[in-house]
Backbone bond lengths (Angstrom), bond angles and torsions (degrees), N, CA, C in turn:
res aa  C-N    CA-C-N  psi(-1)  N-CA   C-N-CA  omega(-1)  CA-C   N-CA-C  phi
1 M - - - 1.512 - - 1.504 110.17 -
2 K 1.327 115.13 -46.51 1.526 120.27 -174.93 1.576 105.87 -66.05
3 K 1.292 117.43 -39.16 1.548 119.99 -178.94 1.538 108.05 -63.37
4 L 1.317 116.14 -41.49 1.460 122.39 -179.73 1.524 112.97 -60.96
5 V 1.329 113.98 -43.35 1.536 119.87 174.59 1.493 110.76 -61.27
6 C 1.325 117.35 -45.51 1.464 122.50 -176.78 1.497 109.65 -64.92
7 E 1.307 117.09 -40.15 1.531 117.53 178.24 1.457 112.06 -68.52
8 F 1.390 116.33 -37.60 1.492 118.85 177.63 1.537 109.97 -63.05
9 L 1.352 117.42 -44.20 1.474 118.10 -179.29 1.572 111.75 -64.97
10 L 1.298 114.11 -37.18 1.458 118.38 176.53 1.454 113.84 -59.38
11 I 1.387 115.48 -47.82 1.477 120.88 179.23 1.543 110.83 -64.55
12 L 1.366 115.55 -38.51 1.424 121.33 177.44 1.537 112.59 -61.78
13 A 1.362 115.55 -40.33 1.439 119.45 179.10 1.528 113.63 -64.66
14 W 1.386 114.95 -34.46 1.500 118.29 178.39 1.521 109.45 -75.25
15 A 1.333 118.30 -29.33 1.440 117.59 -175.36 1.508 112.24 -79.00
16 V 1.333 122.27 -25.84 1.441 124.48 -177.89 1.542 109.71 -83.22
17 P 1.351 115.39 121.33 1.425 116.59 179.79 1.565 112.75 -67.98
18 V 1.268 117.64 152.85 1.448 122.61 -179.31 1.557 105.36 -84.58
19 A 1.296 114.36 128.22 1.528 119.91 177.55 1.518 110.31 -71.33
20 A 1.305 116.00 133.42 1.492 120.24 177.04 1.498 108.02 -81.91
21 S 1.289 111.21 143.37 1.520 117.71 178.27 1.541 111.14 -68.45
22 P 1.335 119.08 141.03 1.426 119.52 -177.71 1.580 109.01 -69.86
23 E 1.271 114.57 148.69 1.442 120.19 174.27 1.428 112.41 -108.96
24 Y 1.370 117.60 124.87 1.434 120.11 -176.65 1.562 105.83 -149.39
25 S 1.293 112.52 170.29 1.534 116.62 173.60 1.489 105.61 -135.79
26 I 1.316 115.80 158.36 1.431 122.62 176.04 1.538 107.46 -124.24
27 Q 1.384 111.86 128.20 1.449 119.86 -172.63 1.506 107.94 -136.68
28 A 1.362 113.98 139.53 1.480 122.38 177.05 1.544 109.35 -99.07
29 V 1.271 116.93 125.68 1.488 118.38 -179.78 1.515 106.64 -111.09
30 R 1.300 115.27 116.83 1.487 119.21 -176.74 1.514 108.27 -90.41
31 Y 1.332 114.11 124.46 1.497 117.41 -172.77 1.536 111.13 -115.78
32 A 1.373 115.62 -9.85 1.492 117.53 177.78 1.585 111.40 -166.64
33 S 1.258 114.37 167.56 1.457 118.38 175.19 1.505 107.60 -133.68
34 A 1.281 117.96 144.92 1.508 123.33 176.42 1.463 107.20 -121.22
35 E 1.382 115.80 132.02 1.462 123.41 178.97 1.481 108.39 -113.28
36 G 1.322 115.62 142.46 1.534 118.52 -178.90 1.538 104.67 -166.11
37 E 1.393 110.49 179.81 1.446 114.65 174.87 1.486 108.67 -92.35
38 V 1.312 116.20 152.39 1.406 123.72 -178.59 1.573 107.70 -68.57
39 A 1.353 117.55 -36.64 1.458 119.36 179.43 1.536 112.12 -60.37
40 G 1.387 118.55 -28.41 1.417 121.66 177.88 1.474 115.49 -74.62
41 L 1.291 117.58 -14.73 1.463 124.47 -176.39 1.512 110.56 -109.03
42 V 1.342 118.35 -36.12 1.461 120.13 -175.29 1.507 109.63 -119.75
43 M 1.300 121.92 127.01 1.399 125.63 178.89 1.587 108.42 -63.72
44 G 1.286 116.36 125.17 1.496 122.44 178.49 1.521 109.50 85.34
45 G 1.335 120.08 8.02 1.452 123.66 -178.63 1.532 112.50 -70.18
46 P 1.275 117.20 154.40 1.529 118.71 -176.59 1.577 109.31 -65.01
47 K 1.284 115.18 132.98 1.467 123.37 177.37 1.496 108.00 -78.13
48 G 1.366 114.96 138.74 1.401 121.99 -179.30 1.483 117.29 88.85
49 E 1.314 117.76 -12.23 1.463 123.75 177.66 1.519 108.74 -83.68
50 K 1.320 120.92 125.13 1.445 130.69 179.86 1.531 113.71 -88.77
51 I 1.244 114.90 146.99 1.542 119.01 177.12 1.558 106.28 -139.59
52 T 1.349 112.47 140.19 1.506 118.78 174.34 1.563 106.13 -111.09
53 I 1.376 113.18 130.19 1.435 120.00 179.82 1.538 107.40 -113.81
54 A 1.307 117.11 130.93 1.465 123.91 179.54 1.553 108.85 -83.54
55 M 1.250 117.61 132.82 1.472 123.64 173.09 1.526 105.64 -99.49
56 V 1.276 117.94 116.53 1.527 122.89 -176.85 1.524 113.90 -126.88
57 V 1.288 117.46 156.18 1.457 127.40 170.46 1.532 106.15 -122.70
58 W 1.307 114.59 131.34 1.474 119.91 -178.80 1.528 111.43 -95.15
59 L 1.303 119.27 128.18 1.438 125.92 176.77 1.522 108.68 -107.85
60 I 1.346 112.98 130.34 1.476 115.16 175.49 1.502 108.25 -120.29
């Protein structure tokens, strides 16, 4: 009985096709930039130091 079950599982494994992995890419699309002072964004940040923040949308 055990041999019959093993043979059945082996035949079933050959009959089921292997699924291909999906192909995709991940890309960031930058649509704007925001400039400001670090002190305006972070408490205790250095005054007068500027920072540029990228605004992006992710495409998958």
